[in-house]
C-alpha positions in Angstrom: -13.2 -7.0 29.5 -9.6 -6.4 28.5 -7.8 -3.1 29.4 -7.3 -2.3 25.7 -10.9 -1.1 25.2 -13.1 -3.1 22.8 -13.3 -6.9 23.2 -14.9 -7.2 19.8 -13.2 -4.8 17.4 -9.6 -4.0 16.8 -8.2 -1.1 14.8 -7.0 -2.2 11.4 -6.4 0.7 8.9 -7.7 4.0 7.6 -8.9 4.6 4.0 -8.8 7.8 2.0 -6.0 9.8 3.7 -3.4 10.9 1.2 -2.2 14.5 1.7 -2.5 17.6 3.9 -1.8 21.3 3.5 2.0 20.8 3.9 4.0 21.0 0.6 5.3 17.6 -0.5 8.9 16.5 -0.9 10.2 14.7 -4.0 13.2 12.4 -3.8 15.0 10.0 -6.1 16.2 6.6 -5.1 19.4 5.8 -7.0 19.3 2.0 -6.3 15.7 1.6 -7.5 16.0 4.3 -10.1 12.6 5.6 -9.1 11.1 8.9 -7.8 9.1 9.0 -4.6 6.8 11.7 -3.3 6.5 12.3 0.4 3.3 13.9 1.8 2.4 14.8 5.4 -0.9 13.5 6.9 -1.4 14.7 10.4 1.4 13.5 12.7 3.0 11.2 10.2 4.0 11.2 6.5 3.4 8.8 3.7 5.8 7.8 0.9 4.4 7.0 -2.6 6.2 5.9 -5.8 5.5 8.3 -8.6 5.1 5.7 -11.4 2.1 4.0 -9.7 1.3 6.2 -6.7 1.4 3.1 -4.5 2.1 3.6 -0.9 5.5 2.2 0.1 6.1 3.5 3.6 4.3 5.1 6.5 6.4 6.9 9.1 6.1 6.7 12.9 4.0 9.4 14.5 5.3 12.6 15.9 4.0 14.3 19.1 2.4 17.1 17.0 1.1 17.7 13.5 3.8 18.1 10.8 4.2 21.8 9.8 6.9 21.4 7.0 9.0 18.7 5.3 12.1 18.3 3.2 14.1 15.4 1.9 17.6 14.6 0.7 19.1 11.5 -0.8 19.1 9.6 2.5 16.8 11.2 5.1 13.4 12.8 5.3 13.2 15.8 7.7 9.9 16.7 9.3 9.2 19.6 11.7 6.4 19.4 14.3 6.1 22.4 16.5 9.6 23.6 17.6 11.3 20.2 17.1 12.8 18.7 13.9 13.1 14.9 13.3 15.2 13.1 10.7 13.7 9.8 9.4 15.6 7.0 7.9 14.0 4.4 5.6 10.9 6.6 5.5 9.9 5.4 8.9 12.2 5.5 11.9 13.4 8.7 13.7 17.2 8.6 13.8 18.0 12.1 14.9 16.2 15.0 16.6 17.1 18.7 16.5 16.1 20.9 19.4 16.9 24.6 19.6 14.0 26.6 18.1 11.9 28.9 20.3 9.0 29.2 17.8 7.3 26.9 15.4 9.5 25.8 12.5 8.1 26.9 9.1 10.9 26.1 6.6 13.4 23.3 6.1 16.2 23.2 3.5 18.8 20.3 3.3 22.1 21.4 2.0 24.8 18.7 1.9 25.8 17.7 5.4 23.8 20.6 6.8 20.1 21.3 7.5 18.8 24.8 7.4 15.6 25.6 9.4 13.7 28.8 9.9 11.0 29.5 12.5 8.2 32.0 13.0 10.3 34.0 15.5 13.0 35.0 12.9 15.7 32.4 13.9 17.5 30.6 11.1 19.6 27.7 12.3 22.2 25.6 10.4 22.4 22.1 11.8 25.0 19.3 11.4 22.9 16.5 10.1 24.9 13.6 11.4 25.8 15.0 14.9 22.6 17.0 15.5 24.7 20.0 16.7 23.9 23.6 16.0 26.4 24.9 13.5 25.2 28.4 13.0 22.3 30.6 14.2 21.1 33.7 12.4 18.6 36.0 14.0 16.3 38.3 12.0 13.9 40.9 13.1 10.4 39.7 12.0 9.3 43.3 11.5 12.0 44.1 9.0 13.0 40.8 7.5 10.5 37.9 8.2 11.9 34.8 6.4 9.2 33.4 4.2 11.2 31.3 1.6 14.7 30.0 1.1 16.6 28.0 -1.5 20.2 27.1 -2.4 21.3 28.5 -5.8 23.1 25.9 -7.9 26.9 26.1 -8.1 26.9 28.7 -5.2 29.0 26.9 -2.6 27.8 27.3 1.0 25.3 29.9 -0.1 21.6 30.2 0.7 19.1 32.7 -0.7 16.5 33.9 1.8 13.2 35.7 0.9 11.1 37.8 3.2 7.5 38.7 3.6 8.5 42.3 3.3 9.9 41.7 -0.3 13.7 41.9 0.2 16.0 39.0 -0.5 19.4 38.2 1.1 22.2 35.9 0.0 24.1 34.4 2.9 27.3 32.4 3.2 26.5 29.8 5.9 30.1 28.8 6.3 31.5 32.2 7.1 28.2 33.6 8.5 28.4 36.6 6.3 25.8 38.5 4.3 26.9 38.4 0.6 24.3 40.6 -1.0 20.9 42.1 -0.4 18.3 42.4 -3.2 15.7 45.2 -2.6 12.9 43.1 -4.0 9.7 44.1 -5.8 7.6 45.7 -3.1 5.7 42.4 -2.5 6.2 39.6 -0.1 8.2 36.6 -1.3 6.2 33.4 -1.1 8.3 31.0 -3.3 11.9 30.7 -4.5 12.9 28.1 -7.1 16.1 27.4 -9.0 15.7 27.4 -12.8 17.6 25.0 -15.1 19.9 28.0 -16.0 22.8 28.8 -13.6 22.4 32.1 -11.7 18.7 32.4 -12.6 16.0 31.9 -10.0 12.3 32.2 -10.0 10.6 34.4 -7.4 6.9 34.1 -6.5 5.3 37.0 -4.7 2.1 37.6 -2.6 0.6 39.8 -5.4 0.7 37.0 -8.0 3.8 38.2 -9.8 6.4 35.8 -11.0 9.9 37.3 -11.5 12.7 35.5 -13.4 15.8 37.1 -11.9 19.6 36.7 -12.5 21.1 36.9 -9.0 24.7 37.3 -10.3 24.0 40.4 -12.3 21.0 41.5 -10.1 18.9 41.8 -13.2 15.3 40.9 -13.8 15.0 38.9 -17.1 11.2 38.8 -17.3 8.1 38.8 -15.2 4.6 37.4 -15.4 1.4 38.0 -13.3 -1.3 35.6 -12.5 -4.8 36.8 -11.5 -5.5 34.1 -8.9 -3.7 35.6 -5.9 -0.4 34.8 -4.3 2.1 32.3 -5.8 2.0 29.2 -3.6 4.6 27.2 -5.6 6.9 27.5 -8.6 8.4 24.7 -10.7 10.6 24.6 -13.9 10.5 21.9 -16.5 13.8 20.2 -17.0 13.0 17.9 -19.9 13.4 20.4 -22.7 10.6 22.9 -23.1 11.3 26.2 -21.3 8.1 26.2 -19.1 7.6 27.5 -15.6 4.5 26.5 -13.6 2.9 28.7 -11.0 0.3 27.5 -8.5 -2.5 29.5 -6.8 -4.6 29.4 -3.6 -7.7 28.8 -5.7 -6.4 25.4 -7.0 -5.4 26.6 -10.5 -2.0 26.1 -12.1 -0.7 28.3 -14.9 2.1 27.4 -17.3 4.3 30.2 -18.8 6.7 30.0 -21.8 10.0 31.6 -21.0 11.0 32.0 -24.6 7.9 33.5 -25.9 7.2 35.2 -22.6 3.5 34.4 -22.5 0.9 32.1 -20.9 0.9 28.7 -22.7 -2.0 26.9 -20.9 -3.6 26.6 -17.5 -5.2 23.9 -15.4 -8.4 25.1 -13.9 -9.5 23.4 -10.6 -6.5 21.1 -10.5 -7.3 21.0 -6.8 -10.4 22.1 -4.9 -8.3 23.9 -2.4 -5.0 25.8 -2.5 -2.2 23.9 -4.3 0.4 23.2 -1.6 3.2 22.3 -3.9 3.9 21.6 -7.6 7.1 19.9 -8.7 8.3 18.7 -12.1 9.9 15.3 -12.1 13.6 15.6 -13.3 13.9 15.2 -17.0 10.4 13.8 -17.4 7.2 15.5 -18.7 5.5 14.9 -15.3 4.2 17.3 -12.7 3.4 16.2 -9.2 1.0 18.3 -7.2 -0.7 18.0 -3.8 -3.1 20.2 -1.8 -5.2 20.4 1.3 -8.0 18.8 -0.5 -6.5 15.4 0.4 -5.2 14.7 -3.1 -2.0 13.7 -4.8 -2.0 14.1 -8.6 0.5 13.4 -11.4 0.0 15.3 -14.6 1.6 14.4 -18.0 2.4 16.9 -20.7 1.4 15.1 -23.9 -1.4 17.3 -25.3 -1.2 19.5 -28.3 -0.1 23.0 -27.5 1.7 22.0 -24.4 -1.3 21.1 -22.3 -1.4 18.6 -19.5 -3.8 15.9 -18.5 -4.3 13.9 -15.3 -2.2 10.7 -15.5 -2.9 9.2 -12.1 -4.1 10.4 -8.7 -4.9 9.4 -5.2 -7.8 11.4 -3.8 -10.0 11.2 -0.8 -12.6 13.6 0.7 -11.5 17.2 1.1 -14.1 17.6 3.9 -15.1 15.1 6.5 -17.5 12.3 5.4 -21.0 12.3 6.8 -22.6 9.1 5.6 -21.0 5.7 4.8 -22.5 2.4 3.7 -21.1 -0.8 2.3 -22.0 -1.4 -1.4 -22.6 -4.9 -2.7 -22.6 -8.2 -1.0 -18.9 -8.9 -0.9 -18.1 -6.1 1.6 -15.1 -4.9 -0.4 -16.4 -1.4 -1.3 -17.5 1.4 1.0 -19.6 4.3 -0.4 -18.9 7.6 1.4 -20.6 10.9 1.1 -18.7 13.9 2.4 -19.3 17.6 3.3 -17.3 18.5 0.1 -20.3 17.3 -1.9 -18.6 14.3 -3.5 -19.6 10.7 -3.5 -16.7 8.2 -3.4 -16.1 4.5 -3.1 -13.2 3.2 -1.1 -11.9 -0.4 -1.6 -10.8 -2.5 1.3 -8.6 -4.6 -1.0 -6.4 -2.0 -2.8 -6.3 1.7 -3.5 -6.4 1.1 -7.2 -10.0 0.0 -6.9 -11.1 3.3 -5.4 -13.7 5.2 -7.4 -14.6 8.9 -7.3 -18.2 9.4 -8.5 -17.6 13.1 -8.5 -19.6 16.1 -7.4 -23.3 16.5 -8.1 -24.3 19.2 -10.6 -27.6 20.9 -11.2 -27.4 20.2 -15.0 -25.0 17.7 -16.5 -25.1 19.1 -20.0 -22.3 21.6 -20.7 -24.4 23.4 -23.3 -27.1 24.3 -20.8 -24.5 25.4 -18.4 -23.1 27.9 -21.0 -26.6 29.1 -21.8 -27.4 29.8 -18.2 -24.1 31.6 -17.7 -23.7 30.2 -14.2 -20.3 29.9 -12.5 -18.7 26.7 -11.5 -19.7 26.9 -7.9 -23.3 27.8 -8.7 -23.7 24.7 -10.8 -22.6 22.3 -8.0 -25.1 20.6 -5.7 -24.7 20.9 -2.0 -23.5 18.0 0.2 -25.2 14.7 0.4 -27.1 14.1 3.6 -28.4 10.6 3.0 -28.2 8.0 0.3 -29.2 4.4 -0.5 -27.6 1.9 -2.9 -28.5 -1.4 -4.4 -26.3 -3.7 -6.6 -29.2 -5.7 -8.0 -29.7 -3.8 -11.3 -26.7 -1.4 -11.2 -25.6 -2.8 -14.6 -28.9 -1.8 -16.2 -29.6 1.6 -14.7 -28.6 3.9 -11.8 -28.4 2.1 -8.5 -27.7 4.9 -6.0 -30.2 7.6 -4.9 -29.0 10.6 -2.7 -30.6 13.4 -0.8 -28.9 16.8 -0.8 -28.8 19.5 1.9 -31.6 22.0 1.5 -33.0 20.4 -1.7 -36.2 18.5 -2.3 -35.0 16.9 -5.5 -32.9 13.8 -5.1 -30.2 12.6 -7.6 -29.4 9.3 -9.0 -25.8 7.9 -9.5 -24.3 5.1 -11.5 -21.7 3.1 -9.7 -20.3 1.3 -12.7 -19.8 4.4 -14.8 -18.6 6.4 -11.8 -20.8 9.4 -12.6 -24.0 11.2 -11.6 -27.1 9.6 -13.2 -29.6 11.1 -15.5 -32.6 11.6 -13.2 -33.5 14.2 -10.7 -36.4 12.7 -8.6 -38.8 15.3 -7.5 -42.5 15.1 -6.6 -44.9 16.7 -9.0 -46.2 19.2 -6.5 -43.6 20.9 -4.2 -44.8 22.4 -0.9 -43.0 25.4 0.5 -39.4 24.8 1.5 -39.7 21.0 1.8 -36.5 19.0 1.5 -35.7 15.3 1.0 -34.8 13.7 4.4 -34.8 9.9 3.9 -34.4 7.5 1.0 -34.4 3.7 0.5 -34.1 1.5 -2.6 -36.0 -1.7 -2.8 -34.2 -5.0 -2.8 -35.0 -5.6 -6.5 -33.4 -2.3 -7.5 -36.4 -1.1 -9.4 -37.9 1.5 -7.1 -36.8 4.3 -4.8 -38.9 5.4 -1.7 -38.1 9.0 -0.7 -39.4 10.9 2.4 -39.4 14.6 2.8 -39.6 17.2 5.6 -43.2 18.1 4.7 -44.4 14.5 5.5 -44.6 13.2 1.9 -43.4 9.7 1.0 -43.0 9.2 -2.8 -42.2 6.2 -4.9 -40.1 6.5 -8.1 -39.1 4.1 -10.9 -35.3 4.1 -11.2 -35.2 3.0 -14.8 -37.4 5.8 -16.1 -37.2 8.3 -13.2 -41.0 8.7 -13.3 -43.1 9.4 -10.2 -45.2 6.3 -9.3 -47.3 7.5 -6.4 -47.2 8.6 -2.8 -48.4 7.3 0.6 -51.1 8.6 2.8 -54.2 10.7 2.6 -53.9 14.2 1.0 -50.5 13.1 -0.2 -49.0 13.2 3.3 -47.8 10.1 5.2 -47.0 11.9 8.4 -48.0 15.1 10.0 -44.3 16.0 10.6 -41.0 15.4 8.9 -40.2 11.9 7.7 -37.2 10.7 9.6 -36.8 7.2 8.0 -38.1 4.9 5.2 -37.5 1.2 4.6 -38.8 -1.6 2.4 -38.7 -5.3 3.2 -37.2 -8.0 1.0 -40.3 -9.1 -0.9 -41.6 -5.5 -1.6 -44.8 -6.3 0.3 -44.5 -3.7 3.1 -43.1 -0.2 3.5 -42.2 1.3 6.8 -42.0 5.0 7.6 -41.1 6.9 10.8 -41.9 10.6 11.3 -41.3 13.3 13.8 -45.0 12.8 14.9 -43.7 9.9 17.1 -45.4 7.3 14.8 -44.0 4.3 13.0 -46.4 3.4 10.1 -46.8 0.2 8.2 -47.9 0.5 4.5 -48.7 -1.9 1.7 -46.1 -1.3 -1.0 -48.3 -1.8 -4.1 -51.6 -0.3 -2.9 -49.8 2.3 -0.7 -52.5 1.9 2.0 -51.7 2.1 5.7 -52.1 -1.2 7.6 -51.0 -0.3 11.0 -49.1 2.2 13.1 -47.1 2.1 16.3 -46.8 4.9 18.8 -43.3 5.5 20.0 -42.3 7.0 23.4 -40.1 9.7 21.6 -39.6 11.1 18.2 -37.4 8.9 16.0 -34.2 10.4 14.6 -33.2 7.6 12.2 -34.3 4.1 11.2 -32.5 1.0 10.0 -34.0 -2.3 8.8 -32.3 -5.7 8.7 -34.2 -7.4 5.9 -33.1 -10.9 6.6 -34.2 -11.0 10.2 -37.1 -8.5 10.0 -35.7 -6.4 12.8 -36.3 -2.6 12.6 -34.1 -0.4 14.7 -35.0 3.2 15.6 -32.8 5.8 17.2 -34.9 8.2 19.2 -34.4 11.8 20.2 -34.1 10.9 23.9 -30.8 9.0 23.1 -32.5 5.6 23.4 -33.0 2.8 20.9 -36.0 0.7 20.0 -36.1 -2.5 18.0 -39.4 -3.5 16.4 -40.3 -6.9 14.9 -42.0 -6.2 11.6 -43.9 -9.5 11.8 -45.5 -8.9 15.2 -45.3 -5.1 14.8 -44.3 -4.7 18.5 -41.2 -3.3 20.2 -39.2 -6.3 21.2 -36.1 -4.5 22.6 -35.3 -1.2 24.2 -31.7 0.0 24.8 -30.5 3.0 26.9 -27.0 4.1 27.6 -26.0 6.7 25.1 -25.5 10.3 26.4 -25.7 12.0 23.0 -27.6 11.9 19.7 -27.3 8.5 18.0 -25.7 9.4 14.6 -25.8 6.1 12.9 -26.4 2.4 13.4 -25.8 -0.9 11.6 -26.8 -4.6 12.0 -24.4 -7.6 11.9 -25.0 -9.9 8.9 -26.8 -12.5 11.1 -29.0 -9.8 12.8 -27.6 -10.7 16.2 -25.8 -7.4 17.0 -26.8 -3.8 16.6 -23.8 -1.4 16.5 -24.6 2.2 17.2 -22.4 5.4 17.1 -23.3 8.5 19.0 -22.1 12.0 19.8 -20.9 10.9 23.2 -17.8 9.5 21.3 -18.8 5.9 22.0 -19.4 3.0 19.7 -21.7 0.4 21.4 -22.6 -3.1 20.4 -26.0 -4.5 21.6 -26.8 -8.2 21.6 -30.4 -8.6 20.5 -31.1 -12.1 21.8 -30.0 -11.3 25.3 -31.0 -7.6 25.2 -27.8 -6.4 26.7 -24.8 -4.3 25.9 -21.8 -6.6 25.2 -19.2 -4.1 23.9 -18.4 -0.4 24.2 -15.4 1.7 23.5 -14.5 5.4 23.2 -12.9 7.2 20.3 -11.1 10.6 20.3 -13.5 12.1 17.7 -17.3 11.6 17.7 -18.4 9.0 15.1 -20.9 10.2 12.6 -21.2 7.1 10.4 -20.9 3.4 11.0 -21.3 0.4 8.7 -20.7 -3.3 9.3 -19.7 -5.3 6.1 -22.1 -7.9 4.8 -19.5 -10.5 5.5 -19.0 -9.3 9.1 -15.2 -9.0 8.9 -14.8 -5.2 9.0 -16.6 -2.3 10.8 -16.2 1.0 9.0 -16.6 4.3 10.9 -16.4 8.0 9.9 -15.7 10.7 12.4 -16.1 14.4 13.0 -13.2 16.5 11.6 -11.5 13.5 10.0 -11.2 12.9 6.3 -10.7 9.2 6.4 -12.8 6.1 6.7 -11.6 3.9 9.6 -11.7 0.1 9.5 -11.9 -2.1 12.6 -11.5 -5.9 12.4 -14.1 -8.2 13.9 -12.1 -10.3 16.4 -14.9 -12.9 16.7 -14.1 -14.2 13.2 -10.4 -14.9 14.1 -11.0 -16.7 17.4 -13.2 -17.2 20.4 -14.3 -13.9 22.0 -16.0 -14.0 25.4 -18.8 -11.5 25.3 -20.6 -10.8 28.6 -23.3 -8.2 29.5 -21.6 -5.0 30.6 -22.9 -3.3 33.8 -24.9 -0.1 33.7 -22.1 1.9 35.2 -19.5 0.6 32.8 -16.8 3.1 31.9 -15.5 2.6 28.4 -11.8 2.8 27.5 -10.6 4.9 24.6 -9.4 3.1 21.5 -6.8 4.7 19.3 -8.0 5.3 15.7 -6.2 3.0 13.3 -3.6 4.4 10.9 -2.5 3.8 7.3 -1.0 0.4 6.4 1.6 -0.3 3.7 0.7 -2.4 0.7 3.2 -5.3 0.6 3.4 -5.3 -3.2 4.5 -1.7 -3.3 6.7 -1.7 -0.1 10.2 -0.5 -0.5 12.8 -3.0 0.6 16.0 -1.4 2.0 19.4 -2.9 2.2 19.1 -3.1 6.0 15.9 -5.1 5.7 17.6 -7.5 3.3 20.5 -8.0 5.7 18.1 -8.7 8.5 16.0 -11.2 6.5 15.5 -14.6 8.1 17.6 -17.5 6.8 16.5 -21.0 7.5 18.9 -23.4 9.1 20.5 -26.2 7.1 18.8 -28.7 9.4 15.9 -27.9 11.7 16.5 -30.8 14.0 19.0 -33.7 14.5 16.1 -36.2 14.5 14.8 -35.1 11.2 15.8 -36.2 7.7 16.9 -33.3 5.4 17.2 -33.4 1.6 20.0 -31.7 -0.3 17.8 -29.4 -2.4 20.0 -30.2 -5.5 18.2 -30.9 -8.8 17.2 -34.5 -9.5 19.4 -34.5 -12.6 22.5 -34.3 -10.3 21.9 -37.6 -8.5 18.9 -39.5 -10.0 20.8 -40.6 -13.2 24.0 -41.9 -11.5 23.1 -45.5 -11.9 22.2 -45.1 -15.6 25.2 -43.3 -16.9 26.3 -46.2 -19.2 22.8 -46.2 -20.8 22.9 -42.4 -21.3 26.4 -42.6 -22.9 25.3 -45.4 -25.3 22.2 -43.4 -26.2 24.3 -40.2 -26.8 27.1 -42.0 -28.7 27.6 -40.4 -32.2 26.4 -42.4 -35.2 29.5 -41.7 -37.3 33.1 -41.0 -36.3 34.4 -37.5 -36.9 35.7 -37.0 -40.5 39.1 -35.5 -41.3 39.2 -32.2 -43.1 39.4 -32.5 -46.9 42.2 -29.9 -47.2 45.0 -29.2 -44.9 44.8 -25.9 -43.1 46.8 -22.9 -44.4 48.8 -22.5 -41.2 50.7 -25.9 -41.4 54.5 -25.3 -41.6 56.1 -25.6 -45.1 59.7 -25.9 -46.4 61.3 -23.0 -48.3 61.6 -23.4 -52.1 59.7 -23.1 -55.3 57.7 -26.3 -54.8 55.5 -26.1 -51.7 56.2 -29.0 -49.3 55.1 -29.5 -45.7 57.7 -29.7 -43.1 57.9 -33.1 -41.3 58.1 -33.0 -37.5 61.4 -33.7 -35.8 62.2 -36.5 -33.5 62.0 -34.2 -30.5 58.6 -32.9 -31.6 57.3 -36.5 -32.1 58.3 -37.4 -28.5 56.5 -34.3 -27.2 53.4 -35.0 -29.2 53.1 -38.7 -28.1 49.7 -39.7 -27.0 51.1 -42.1 -24.3 51.0 -40.6 -20.8 53.9 -41.0 -18.5 53.4 -42.9 -15.2 54.0 -39.7 -13.3 50.9 -38.1 -14.7 48.8 -41.1 -13.6 50.1 -40.9 -10.1 48.8 -37.4 -9.5 45.8 -37.2 -7.2 42.6 -35.4 -7.6 41.5 -32.7 -5.2 38.6 -34.9 -3.9 41.0 -37.8 -3.1 43.3 -35.6 -1.2 40.5 -34.0 0.8 39.0 -37.5 1.5 42.2 -38.7 2.9 42.6 -35.7 5.1 39.0 -36.1 6.3 39.8 -39.7 7.3 42.3 -38.3 9.8 40.2 -35.3 11.0 36.8 -37.0 11.0 35.1 -34.1 9.2 33.8 -34.9 5.7 32.3 -31.5 4.8 34.9 -30.4 2.3 35.0 -33.6 0.2 31.2 -33.7 0.3 31.0 -30.1 -1.0 33.3 -31.0 -3.9 31.1 -33.9 -4.8 28.0 -31.6 -4.8 29.7 -29.3 -7.3 30.4 -32.2 -9.7 28.1 -33.3 -12.5 27.0 -36.9 -12.9 29.9 -37.8 -15.3 32.6 -36.1 -13.2 31.2 -37.8 -10.1 31.4 -41.2 -11.7 35.0 -40.6 -12.7 35.9 -39.5 -9.1 34.4 -42.7 -7.6 36.0 -44.9 -10.2 39.4 -43.5 -9.5 39.3 -44.3 -5.8 40.8 -47.8 -6.2 43.7 -46.9 -8.6 44.6 -43.7 -6.6 44.5 -45.4 -3.2 46.4 -48.7 -4.1 48.8 -47.6 -6.8 50.7 -44.4 -6.2 50.6 -43.9 -2.5 50.3 -47.5 -1.5 47.7 -46.7 1.2 46.0 -50.0 1.8 44.0 -51.4 4.6 45.5 -53.4 7.4 44.7 -56.7 5.7 46.3 -55.6 2.4 42.9 -55.6 0.7 40.7 -52.6 -0.3 42.1 -49.1 -0.6 41.9 -46.8 2.4 40.1 -44.3 0.2 37.3 -46.8 -0.2 37.0 -47.1 3.6 37.1 -43.4 3.9 34.3 -43.0 1.4 32.2 -45.6 3.4 32.8 -43.6 6.5 31.7 -40.4 4.7 28.4 -42.0 3.8 28.0 -43.3 7.4 28.5 -39.7 8.7 25.9 -38.4 6.3 23.3 -40.9 7.4 24.1 -40.3 11.0 23.6 -36.5 10.7 20.4 -36.9 8.7 21.5 -34.3 6.1 21.7 -34.8 2.3 19.6 -38.0 2.7 19.0 -38.3 -1.1 22.6 -37.8 -2.0 23.9 -40.4 0.5 21.7 -43.1 -1.1 22.6 -42.1 -4.6 26.4 -41.9 -3.9 26.3 -45.3 -2.1 24.4 -47.0 -4.9 27.0 -45.8 -7.5 29.9 -46.7 -5.2 28.6 -50.3 -4.7 28.0 -50.7 -8.4 31.6 -49.8 -9.1 33.5 -51.4 -6.2 31.3 -54.2 -4.8 33.5 -57.0 -6.3 36.7 -55.7 -4.7 35.0 -54.8 -1.4 33.5 -58.3 -1.0 37.0 -59.8 -0.9 38.2 -57.6 2.0 36.9 -58.5 5.6 37.6 -54.9 6.9 35.5 -53.4 4.2 32.7 -55.9 4.6 32.6 -55.1 8.4 32.2 -51.4 7.6 29.5 -52.1 5.0 27.6 -54.2 7.6 27.6 -51.4 10.1 26.4 -49.1 7.3 23.7 -51.5 6.4 22.4 -51.6 10.0 22.2 -47.8 10.1 20.3 -47.7 6.8 17.8 -50.2 8.1 17.3 -48.2 11.3 16.8 -45.0 9.4 14.3 -46.4 7.0 12.4 -48.1 9.9 11.8 -44.7 11.5 10.7 -43.2 8.2 8.4 -46.1 7.5 6.8 -45.7 10.9 6.1 -42.0 10.2 4.7 -42.8 6.8 2.4 -45.5 8.2 1.1 -43.2 10.9 0.4 -40.4 8.4 -1.4 -42.8 5.9 -3.4 -44.2 8.8 -4.6 -40.8 9.9 -5.5 -39.8 6.3 -7.4 -43.0 5.7 -9.3 -42.5 8.9 -10.1 -38.8 8.1 -11.4 -39.9 4.6 -13.5 -42.8 5.7 -14.7 -42.1 9.3 -18.0 -40.6 10.0 -17.2 -37.5 12.0 
């Protein structure tokens, strides 16, 4: 077994982790012209774009959990314990700042400096680039405990500090002098925020009071009071309306009008926990909020009366999930029930396919809620303890049934509508304090079988929600609590397991008992693999038993766990049984061999496990963790040697996977662009490389005369009917045109002088120079830039330019030296294997123009013969490669493999 831990599973990613209790940071990317929100999740932080809330970056992990964050134009600063780290490109640590003696609580970037405050009363000003300590201010926590700080706009080198005792101090960090002290309002300062008006700041206090204060005049302009406790965050709108938003620990947000000095609107239950931060996007009617409920939300203000509505959000469980199952047969969606009482669906493809089915309620109708006069919390159902889902008839009626903690009635849910269903399934006769403990939906999706703690097992119709009967005599299937129920594929048999150590077999339609099996311990849970007919039971003595439902006998027994088995799942083919227990191990048992083939440790005890119907991912949920973790099945990617593990095997701990970045949303930096891989012009000297020029540049060279004839105008251009007004005229009463003088006639002659004809083109000059140096890259580059017509002109002028003006001829007095140079250029192109298509096209046009003159010169003919032999050798190699490939394809198509 490899040292890494598991030989079968490898950590892939985590789903449903978005935000923690740390206030977010909002930053603007000038190049992308886009806002990004940065949230802390444990020891790392995530970066999302505001317009889609798609994750673009995940930072490297820090040694401890992040306690506070801040961001400027270039860097993101995160404090973990006593140390501060600066991240570049939202990922890499480029600078660390050491010097605090207590945990850092506040960060404030200010130009080239970073200001940090810890719990011990030290405020340090750092040089961002060098990492040196520029200034240290020490405060007595008993008299001035720094709880908030901000930089007032236009106040150079000034920082405003707020204390939990209520006083405020304005400091000059360049001269290390106290500028002014504000006595405060007899309440601790929890938030400071700059308003759009210069000199005016917003102060939030621990008593829920909001003060709008002018710090230049030391004058309070107005104040508001919210009834929800301390102010956790303040934000001012900058897109026009004079609105300030205040957040509360109860998850509510209030909006106050600064002109009318009154409450405009409020967002109740914007978050299920305290709002960590609320920030208005600059000059946009958008509010970004995050909280400890693992949610990031963007609100837009487009309602009448200044109200806001939820525009987009990323939300996971606010409390750890307890039960997870794959939904559907494609394995792309995972249903998760958490301790927060919500039922959510996480997509393994993309976050935009996630669904939140919401929180269960006692009564869905708002009118009945109002009549009962119950509060919001009293109407909510407790957390889900067990659920079952079926996709067979989910488009027709509810396809999910859930059991709730401490309740006998079970609820139905609709996956497609993402809401709680219409039925509360409850037996007609309730006994004592019985609660629902187990549930299963038939493969057809029509019936739900529910077991309770009093021993009842009831059947309900999901379409109507009506009770259709119960199992056992005297309406009791077991003498103890029912621990598990299951139905097989054809709805012929029902299996129930109870705390009375019995596994019973029932006829589904007649509800009569056919057989029972005595177990050696009380079962804790049960899982049926319908395709193979294998029924797995986790027993209270930490062992596992596998029963064949056809023979109704225990066929396998597994022992090895040292804690309660929380959950188990089968592989799609029924060969493996994966179990998760409180001993922090995830074990894979091979049913044919009856042995343990894989085992690994995790840091937190797993409470839920589910293997996808396609077998590609294993999903796990853990104690004290809000996410759903995915592990890839390495046996689908390559051969995995699984051998039985010894009884004394000591498993190795596997690190839980982290969040991965979606490539479609990933932010591309300038450094990454510079480091991008560029393919070589030629991969190998033995290969043939094409020029990658469009076909129109070389394919029509031999047909230029046909193209010119086809594009020839039908009629010659006609002379203008009237002379233009700007022709020169002679002075006088009668208008007469001035005749050109003799000098003008000479200058306007259409006959070119011989000196003009003797001038060389740039290509001819470079070709002659290349003949001496042996490098033809420059003339070839000039030819590549020419169009078909210009290229034809250049090749046609080789004879006149070479033999006329300069008199450069070959040794035999025949063909021009430029013609020989061109032949050598084609020969070098064929020898290097580059621009294979251009070499043939240029050679074809060259021979079409100059073959008659070249045939009369022996030196030129010798050069052409050498070129011909190179052409034949090159084509012979290509033909051999073509024949080999065609032969292999023909064999693969016709042979009987």
